[in-house]
PyMOL commands that place a pseudoatom at each C-alpha (Angstrom):
pseudoatom trace, name=CA, resn=MET, resi=1, chain=A, elem=C, hetatm=0, pos=[0.000, 0.000, 0.000]
pseudoatom trace, name=CA, resn=ALA, resi=2, chain=A, elem=C, hetatm=0, pos=[1.295, 3.476, -0.870]
pseudoatom trace, name=CA, resn=LEU, resi=3, chain=A, elem=C, hetatm=0, pos=[0.461, 5.918, 1.909]
pseudoatom trace, name=CA, resn=ILE, resi=4, chain=A, elem=C, hetatm=0, pos=[0.050, 9.500, 0.795]
pseudoatom trace, name=CA, resn=THR, resi=5, chain=A, elem=C, hetatm=0, pos=[-1.260, 12.253, 3.038]
pseudoatom trace, name=CA, resn=ALA, resi=6, chain=A, elem=C, hetatm=0, pos=[-2.929, 15.414, 1.680]
pseudoatom trace, name=CA, resn=THR, resi=7, chain=A, elem=C, hetatm=0, pos=[-2.855, 18.574, 3.785]
pseudoatom trace, name=CA, resn=THR, resi=8, chain=A, elem=C, hetatm=0, pos=[-4.476, 21.882, 2.867]
pseudoatom trace, name=CA, resn=THR, resi=9, chain=A, elem=C, hetatm=0, pos=[-1.582, 24.344, 2.671]
pseudoatom trace, name=CA, resn=HIS, resi=10, chain=A, elem=C, hetatm=0, pos=[-2.537, 27.160, 0.294]
pseudoatom trace, name=CA, resn=GLY, resi=11, chain=A, elem=C, hetatm=0, pos=[-6.071, 28.477, -0.077]
pseudoatom trace, name=CA, resn=ASP, resi=12, chain=A, elem=C, hetatm=0, pos=[-9.185, 26.335, -0.052]
pseudoatom trace, name=CA, resn=TYR, resi=13, chain=A, elem=C, hetatm=0, pos=[-8.063, 23.902, -2.758]
pseudoatom trace, name=CA, resn=GLY, resi=14, chain=A, elem=C, hetatm=0, pos=[-4.286, 23.905, -2.488]
pseudoatom trace, name=CA, resn=LEU, resi=15, chain=A, elem=C, hetatm=0, pos=[-2.873, 20.686, -1.127]
pseudoatom trace, name=CA, resn=THR, resi=16, chain=A, elem=C, hetatm=0, pos=[0.564, 19.422, -0.310]
pseudoatom trace, name=CA, resn=LEU, resi=17, chain=A, elem=C, hetatm=0, pos=[0.754, 15.679, -0.819]
pseudoatom trace, name=CA, resn=THR, resi=18, chain=A, elem=C, hetatm=0, pos=[3.383, 13.846, 1.208]
pseudoatom trace, name=CA, resn=ASP, resi=19, chain=A, elem=C, hetatm=0, pos=[4.322, 10.206, 0.778]
pseudoatom trace, name=CA, resn=ALA, resi=20, chain=A, elem=C, hetatm=0, pos=[5.598, 7.846, 3.460]
pseudoatom trace, name=CA, resn=THR, resi=21, chain=A, elem=C, hetatm=0, pos=[9.220, 8.856, 2.843]
pseudoatom trace, name=CA, resn=GLY, resi=22, chain=A, elem=C, hetatm=0, pos=[8.611, 12.627, 2.901]
pseudoatom trace, name=CA, resn=ASN, resi=23, chain=A, elem=C, hetatm=0, pos=[8.477, 13.413, -0.831]
pseudoatom trace, name=CA, resn=THR, resi=24, chain=A, elem=C, hetatm=0, pos=[5.992, 16.168, -1.652]
pseudoatom trace, name=CA, resn=MET, resi=25, chain=A, elem=C, hetatm=0, pos=[3.881, 17.422, -4.539]
pseudoatom trace, name=CA, resn=LEU, resi=26, chain=A, elem=C, hetatm=0, pos=[1.602, 20.456, -4.774]
pseudoatom trace, name=CA, resn=ILE, resi=27, chain=A, elem=C, hetatm=0, pos=[-1.908, 20.194, -6.161]
pseudoatom trace, name=CA, resn=ASP, resi=28, chain=A, elem=C, hetatm=0, pos=[-4.261, 23.113, -6.770]
pseudoatom trace, name=CA, resn=ILE, resi=29, chain=A, elem=C, hetatm=0, pos=[-6.773, 24.471, -9.245]
pseudoatom trace, name=CA, resn=PRO, resi=30, chain=A, elem=C, hetatm=0, pos=[-6.469, 27.683, -11.281]
pseudoatom trace, name=CA, resn=ALA, resi=31, chain=A, elem=C, hetatm=0, pos=[-7.166, 31.012, -9.646]
pseudoatom trace, name=CA, resn=ASP, resi=32, chain=A, elem=C, hetatm=0, pos=[-10.116, 31.659, -11.971]
pseudoatom trace, name=CA, resn=GLN, resi=33, chain=A, elem=C, hetatm=0, pos=[-11.748, 28.519, -10.530]
pseudoatom trace, name=CA, resn=GLY, resi=34, chain=A, elem=C, hetatm=0, pos=[-11.202, 29.430, -6.886]
pseudoatom trace, name=CA, resn=GLY, resi=35, chain=A, elem=C, hetatm=0, pos=[-7.731, 28.087, -6.290]
pseudoatom trace, name=CA, resn=THR, resi=36, chain=A, elem=C, hetatm=0, pos=[-4.367, 29.800, -6.139]
pseudoatom trace, name=CA, resn=GLY, resi=37, chain=A, elem=C, hetatm=0, pos=[-2.818, 28.061, -9.153]
pseudoatom trace, name=CA, resn=LYS, resi=38, chain=A, elem=C, hetatm=0, pos=[0.222, 27.038, -7.093]
pseudoatom trace, name=CA, resn=GLY, resi=39, chain=A, elem=C, hetatm=0, pos=[0.231, 23.386, -7.990]
pseudoatom trace, name=CA, resn=MET, resi=40, chain=A, elem=C, hetatm=0, pos=[-0.619, 20.869, -10.663]
pseudoatom trace, name=CA, resn=ARG, resi=41, chain=A, elem=C, hetatm=0, pos=[-4.265, 20.303, -11.364]
pseudoatom trace, name=CA, resn=PRO, resi=42, chain=A, elem=C, hetatm=0, pos=[-5.405, 16.875, -10.173]
pseudoatom trace, name=CA, resn=MET, resi=43, chain=A, elem=C, hetatm=0, pos=[-5.934, 15.487, -13.689]
pseudoatom trace, name=CA, resn=GLN, resi=44, chain=A, elem=C, hetatm=0, pos=[-2.520, 16.803, -14.753]
pseudoatom trace, name=CA, resn=THR, resi=45, chain=A, elem=C, hetatm=0, pos=[-0.995, 14.567, -12.107]
pseudoatom trace, name=CA, resn=VAL, resi=46, chain=A, elem=C, hetatm=0, pos=[-2.426, 11.558, -13.945]
pseudoatom trace, name=CA, resn=LEU, resi=47, chain=A, elem=C, hetatm=0, pos=[-0.468, 12.557, -17.063]
pseudoatom trace, name=CA, resn=ALA, resi=48, chain=A, elem=C, hetatm=0, pos=[2.576, 13.262, -14.882]
pseudoatom trace, name=CA, resn=ALA, resi=49, chain=A, elem=C, hetatm=0, pos=[2.271, 9.727, -13.499]
pseudoatom trace, name=CA, resn=LEU, resi=50, chain=A, elem=C, hetatm=0, pos=[2.134, 8.396, -17.062]
pseudoatom trace, name=CA, resn=ILE, resi=51, chain=A, elem=C, hetatm=0, pos=[5.366, 10.220, -17.926]
pseudoatom trace, name=CA, resn=GLY, resi=52, chain=A, elem=C, hetatm=0, pos=[7.051, 8.997, -14.752]
pseudoatom trace, name=CA, resn=CYS, resi=53, chain=A, elem=C, hetatm=0, pos=[6.005, 5.392, -15.293]
pseudoatom trace, name=CA, resn=SER, resi=54, chain=A, elem=C, hetatm=0, pos=[6.997, 5.341, -18.938]
pseudoatom trace, name=CA, resn=SER, resi=55, chain=A, elem=C, hetatm=0, pos=[10.329, 7.067, -18.391]
pseudoatom trace, name=CA, resn=VAL, resi=56, chain=A, elem=C, hetatm=0, pos=[11.425, 4.363, -15.944]
pseudoatom trace, name=CA, resn=ASP, resi=57, chain=A, elem=C, hetatm=0, pos=[10.615, 1.689, -18.529]
pseudoatom trace, name=CA, resn=VAL, resi=58, chain=A, elem=C, hetatm=0, pos=[12.305, 3.478, -21.424]
pseudoatom trace, name=CA, resn=VAL, resi=59, chain=A, elem=C, hetatm=0, pos=[15.476, 4.327, -19.512]
pseudoatom trace, name=CA, resn=SER, resi=60, chain=A, elem=C, hetatm=0, pos=[15.752, 0.781, -18.198]
pseudoatom trace, name=CA, resn=ILE, resi=61, chain=A, elem=C, hetatm=0, pos=[15.330, -0.740, -21.662]
pseudoatom trace, name=CA, resn=LEU, resi=62, chain=A, elem=C, hetatm=0, pos=[17.810, 1.630, -23.328]
pseudoatom trace, name=CA, resn=LYS, resi=63, chain=A, elem=C, hetatm=0, pos=[20.410, 1.145, -20.592]
pseudoatom trace, name=CA, resn=LYS, resi=64, chain=A, elem=C, hetatm=0, pos=[20.237, -2.629, -21.134]
pseudoatom trace, name=CA, resn=GLN, resi=65, chain=A, elem=C, hetatm=0, pos=[20.794, -1.971, -24.848]
pseudoatom trace, name=CA, resn=ARG, resi=66, chain=A, elem=C, hetatm=0, pos=[23.723, 0.348, -24.073]
pseudoatom trace, name=CA, resn=GLN, resi=67, chain=A, elem=C, hetatm=0, pos=[22.187, 3.274, -25.914]
pseudoatom trace, name=CA, resn=ASP, resi=68, chain=A, elem=C, hetatm=0, pos=[24.064, 6.512, -25.228]
pseudoatom trace, name=CA, resn=TYR, resi=69, chain=A, elem=C, hetatm=0, pos=[21.654, 9.419, -25.188]
pseudoatom trace, name=CA, resn=THR, resi=70, chain=A, elem=C, hetatm=0, pos=[22.742, 12.803, -23.898]
pseudoatom trace, name=CA, resn=SER, resi=71, chain=A, elem=C, hetatm=0, pos=[19.241, 14.162, -23.405]
pseudoatom trace, name=CA, resn=PHE, resi=72, chain=A, elem=C, hetatm=0, pos=[15.864, 12.503, -22.841]
pseudoatom trace, name=CA, resn=LYS, resi=73, chain=A, elem=C, hetatm=0, pos=[12.576, 14.305, -22.419]
pseudoatom trace, name=CA, resn=ILE, resi=74, chain=A, elem=C, hetatm=0, pos=[8.921, 13.288, -22.600]
pseudoatom trace, name=CA, resn=GLU, resi=75, chain=A, elem=C, hetatm=0, pos=[6.108, 15.676, -23.414]
pseudoatom trace, name=CA, resn=VAL, resi=76, chain=A, elem=C, hetatm=0, pos=[2.477, 14.706, -22.925]
pseudoatom trace, name=CA, resn=ASP, resi=77, chain=A, elem=C, hetatm=0, pos=[-0.738, 16.350, -24.014]
pseudoatom trace, name=CA, resn=GLY, resi=78, chain=A, elem=C, hetatm=0, pos=[-4.288, 15.188, -23.911]
pseudoatom trace, name=CA, resn=ASN, resi=79, chain=A, elem=C, hetatm=0, pos=[-7.948, 15.985, -24.327]
pseudoatom trace, name=CA, resn=ARG, resi=80, chain=A, elem=C, hetatm=0, pos=[-10.620, 15.197, -21.815]
pseudoatom trace, name=CA, resn=GLU, resi=81, chain=A, elem=C, hetatm=0, pos=[-14.190, 14.223, -22.589]
pseudoatom trace, name=CA, resn=ALA, resi=82, chain=A, elem=C, hetatm=0, pos=[-16.309, 17.275, -23.314]
pseudoatom trace, name=CA, resn=GLY, resi=83, chain=A, elem=C, hetatm=0, pos=[-19.511, 17.898, -21.398]
pseudoatom trace, name=CA, resn=LYS, resi=84, chain=A, elem=C, hetatm=0, pos=[-19.179, 14.952, -19.026]
pseudoatom trace, name=CA, resn=GLU, resi=85, chain=A, elem=C, hetatm=0, pos=[-18.777, 14.628, -15.297]
pseudoatom trace, name=CA, resn=PRO, resi=86, chain=A, elem=C, hetatm=0, pos=[-16.414, 13.086, -14.501]
pseudoatom trace, name=CA, resn=SER, resi=87, chain=A, elem=C, hetatm=0, pos=[-14.420, 14.176, -17.526]
pseudoatom trace, name=CA, resn=LEU, resi=88, chain=A, elem=C, hetatm=0, pos=[-11.903, 11.429, -18.246]
pseudoatom trace, name=CA, resn=TRP, resi=89, chain=A, elem=C, hetatm=0, pos=[-8.858, 11.532, -20.496]
pseudoatom trace, name=CA, resn=GLU, resi=90, chain=A, elem=C, hetatm=0, pos=[-10.092, 10.671, -23.968]
pseudoatom trace, name=CA, resn=ASN, resi=91, chain=A, elem=C, hetatm=0, pos=[-6.941, 11.146, -26.079]
pseudoatom trace, name=CA, resn=VAL, resi=92, chain=A, elem=C, hetatm=0, pos=[-3.374, 11.236, -24.820]
pseudoatom trace, name=CA, resn=GLU, resi=93, chain=A, elem=C, hetatm=0, pos=[-0.255, 11.766, -26.922]
pseudoatom trace, name=CA, resn=LEU, resi=94, chain=A, elem=C, hetatm=0, pos=[3.295, 11.379, -25.698]
pseudoatom trace, name=CA, resn=THR, resi=95, chain=A, elem=C, hetatm=0, pos=[6.381, 12.618, -27.489]
pseudoatom trace, name=CA, resn=PHE, resi=96, chain=A, elem=C, hetatm=0, pos=[9.654, 10.952, -26.548]
pseudoatom trace, name=CA, resn=LEU, resi=97, chain=A, elem=C, hetatm=0, pos=[12.591, 13.231, -27.408]
pseudoatom trace, name=CA, resn=PHE, resi=98, chain=A, elem=C, hetatm=0, pos=[16.167, 11.959, -27.479]
pseudoatom trace, name=CA, resn=GLU, resi=99, chain=A, elem=C, hetatm=0, pos=[19.488, 13.502, -28.356]
pseudoatom trace, name=CA, resn=GLY, resi=100, chain=A, elem=C, hetatm=0, pos=[22.775, 11.721, -28.688]
pseudoatom trace, name=CA, resn=THR, resi=101, chain=A, elem=C, hetatm=0, pos=[23.985, 8.434, -30.091]
pseudoatom trace, name=CA, resn=VAL, resi=102, chain=A, elem=C, hetatm=0, pos=[20.703, 6.551, -29.993]
pseudoatom trace, name=CA, resn=ASP, resi=103, chain=A, elem=C, hetatm=0, pos=[19.398, 4.002, -32.452]
pseudoatom trace, name=CA, resn=ALA, resi=104, chain=A, elem=C, hetatm=0, pos=[16.001, 5.471, -33.375]
pseudoatom trace, name=CA, resn=GLY, resi=105, chain=A, elem=C, hetatm=0, pos=[14.479, 2.031, -33.886]
pseudoatom trace, name=CA, resn=LYS, resi=106, chain=A, elem=C, hetatm=0, pos=[15.543, 0.935, -30.418]
pseudoatom trace, name=CA, resn=ALA, resi=107, chain=A, elem=C, hetatm=0, pos=[14.221, 4.155, -28.885]
pseudoatom trace, name=CA, resn=TYR, resi=108, chain=A, elem=C, hetatm=0, pos=[10.897, 3.625, -30.641]
pseudoatom trace, name=CA, resn=ARG, resi=109, chain=A, elem=C, hetatm=0, pos=[10.696, 0.006, -29.518]
pseudoatom trace, name=CA, resn=ALA, resi=110, chain=A, elem=C, hetatm=0, pos=[11.469, 1.010, -25.914]
pseudoatom trace, name=CA, resn=ALA, resi=111, chain=A, elem=C, hetatm=0, pos=[8.651, 3.583, -25.983]
pseudoatom trace, name=CA, resn=GLU, resi=112, chain=A, elem=C, hetatm=0, pos=[6.306, 1.073, -27.610]
pseudoatom trace, name=CA, resn=LEU, resi=113, chain=A, elem=C, hetatm=0, pos=[7.051, -1.611, -25.016]
pseudoatom trace, name=CA, resn=SER, resi=114, chain=A, elem=C, hetatm=0, pos=[6.472, 0.867, -22.239]
pseudoatom trace, name=CA, resn=ILE, resi=115, chain=A, elem=C, hetatm=0, pos=[3.153, 2.215, -23.516]
pseudoatom trace, name=CA, resn=GLU, resi=116, chain=A, elem=C, hetatm=0, pos=[1.769, -1.106, -24.793]
pseudoatom trace, name=CA, resn=LYS, resi=117, chain=A, elem=C, hetatm=0, pos=[3.125, -3.608, -22.263]
pseudoatom trace, name=CA, resn=TYR, resi=118, chain=A, elem=C, hetatm=0, pos=[4.904, -2.411, -19.131]
pseudoatom trace, name=CA, resn=CYS, resi=119, chain=A, elem=C, hetatm=0, pos=[3.515, 0.935, -17.921]
pseudoatom trace, name=CA, resn=SER, resi=120, chain=A, elem=C, hetatm=0, pos=[0.746, 0.400, -15.363]
pseudoatom trace, name=CA, resn=VAL, resi=121, chain=A, elem=C, hetatm=0, pos=[-0.456, 3.986, -15.673]
pseudoatom trace, name=CA, resn=ALA, resi=122, chain=A, elem=C, hetatm=0, pos=[-0.922, 3.589, -19.432]
pseudoatom trace, name=CA, resn=ALA, resi=123, chain=A, elem=C, hetatm=0, pos=[-2.868, 0.375, -18.823]
pseudoatom trace, name=CA, resn=THR, resi=124, chain=A, elem=C, hetatm=0, pos=[-5.036, 2.153, -16.262]
pseudoatom trace, name=CA, resn=LEU, resi=125, chain=A, elem=C, hetatm=0, pos=[-5.792, 5.002, -18.672]
pseudoatom trace, name=CA, resn=ARG, resi=126, chain=A, elem=C, hetatm=0, pos=[-6.634, 2.557, -21.465]
pseudoatom trace, name=CA, resn=LYS, resi=127, chain=A, elem=C, hetatm=0, pos=[-9.038, 0.685, -19.162]
pseudoatom trace, name=CA, resn=ALA, resi=128, chain=A, elem=C, hetatm=0, pos=[-10.730, 4.027, -18.522]
pseudoatom trace, name=CA, resn=GLY, resi=129, chain=A, elem=C, hetatm=0, pos=[-11.181, 4.445, -22.289]
pseudoatom trace, name=CA, resn=ALA, resi=130, chain=A, elem=C, hetatm=0, pos=[-8.238, 6.662, -23.237]
pseudoatom trace, name=CA, resn=ASP, resi=131, chain=A, elem=C, hetatm=0, pos=[-6.642, 6.358, -26.668]
pseudoatom trace, name=CA, resn=ILE, resi=132, chain=A, elem=C, hetatm=0, pos=[-2.883, 6.636, -26.074]
pseudoatom trace, name=CA, resn=ARG, resi=133, chain=A, elem=C, hetatm=0, pos=[-0.543, 7.446, -28.942]
pseudoatom trace, name=CA, resn=PHE, resi=134, chain=A, elem=C, hetatm=0, pos=[3.120, 8.280, -29.029]
pseudoatom trace, name=CA, resn=LYS, resi=135, chain=A, elem=C, hetatm=0, pos=[5.906, 9.418, -31.296]
pseudoatom trace, name=CA, resn=VAL, resi=136, chain=A, elem=C, hetatm=0, pos=[9.659, 9.286, -30.993]
pseudoatom trace, name=CA, resn=ILE, resi=137, chain=A, elem=C, hetatm=0, pos=[12.005, 12.046, -32.078]
pseudoatom trace, name=CA, resn=VAL, resi=138, chain=A, elem=C, hetatm=0, pos=[15.752, 11.405, -32.148]
pseudoatom trace, name=CA, resn=ASN, resi=139, chain=A, elem=C, hetatm=0, pos=[18.100, 14.306, -32.840]
pseudoatom trace, name=CA, resn=ASN, resi=140, chain=A, elem=C, hetatm=0, pos=[15.179, 16.430, -34.095]
pseudoatom trace, name=CA, resn=GLN, resi=141, chain=A, elem=C, hetatm=0, pos=[13.919, 13.796, -36.561]
pseudoatom trace, name=CA, resn=GLU, resi=142, chain=A, elem=C, hetatm=0, pos=[10.733, 11.832, -36.012]
pseudoatom trace, name=CA, resn=TYR, resi=143, chain=A, elem=C, hetatm=0, pos=[11.199, 8.090, -36.338]
pseudoatom trace, name=CA, resn=LYS, resi=144, chain=A, elem=C, hetatm=0, pos=[8.451, 6.242, -38.193]
pseudoatom trace, name=CA, resn=PRO, resi=145, chain=A, elem=C, hetatm=0, pos=[8.756, 2.458, -38.349]
for i in range(1, 145): cmd.bond("trace and resi %d" % i, "trace and resi %d" % (i + 1))
show_as sticks, trace
zoom trace
């Protein structure tokens, strides 16, 4: 079990989340919705979890393959269901960006394995109905298998 405690710390909606080892994260809603805007929105944290989960997979796979990247970044964007409560993630797109001496095919396969097989957050989002897509860019060039 993963114990996380939420404490109101800034305004009515601003929370500081603290896990069992003392790591923290701020959650809030925008000021125009009554919050202070000093933290990630709750649904943004779901996409942040997706990035975190997938990055662990991708790094692990590429290290085993001895791929030498000098920079690795993941961007994520998504659209939520319109006019529904709750409004779930409907479409999610990740962009895996690498620089360095990386075989683009191996980078793509690592991302594919993560999103399609290993990442629990991706599996959770898919079970909730999200369509998850990704692309891989190595040294400013998109790889297409």
